[in-house]
C-alpha positions, 0 to 999 in steps of 0.5 A, a space after each residue: 500500499 502507498 500512503 501520501 502523508 501530508 504535513 500540516 502548514 505552519 505559519 512560518 513555512 509557505 508550503 507543506 510537503 507531501 511524503 509518500 510512505 510505502 507499507 507492506 502489511 504482510 511483513 510490517 515493512 514501511 518505507 518513507 521517501 524522506 529517508 530518515 531511517 537510512 540516514 539516522 537509524 530511527 523511523 520518521 513521523 510519517 512512517 509512525 503515522 502509517 503504522 499507527 493508522 494500521 493498528 500497530 502499538 509498537 514499532 516493529 523489531 526490525 526498526 530497532 537497531 542494536 545501537 539504540 538497545 541497552 540490552 546488547 553486549 558491546 564488543 568495545 569499551 568507550 574510553 573518553 580519557 586523554 589526560 596524558 596526551 599533549 595535544 599541541 605536540 603533533 607526534 603525541 597526537 598522531 600516535 593517539 589517533 593511530 591507536 584509536 584507529 587500530 582499535 576501531 578497525 579491529 
């Protein structure tokens, strides 16, 4: 099914845009032309409206990425500390960036 979702006109905006949302009821697959899910990893309000209109009370599990979940075991440890690095010294800075890049690649 293809839905056309119209945004409300706001005082400061001259024209309201229409968004085309494709919805497959069999597998609860929803796709909006604004591309917010592909860009940022969460569903836009256009797709939320379509899901709501079709009786969905929860977001389908395929749209909840592991980066947004707290119960997923991470394979990395965040390290925010860099107190011992002299950022004005280019050699120290390069060494630190190299170590961070190697960790990221691994």
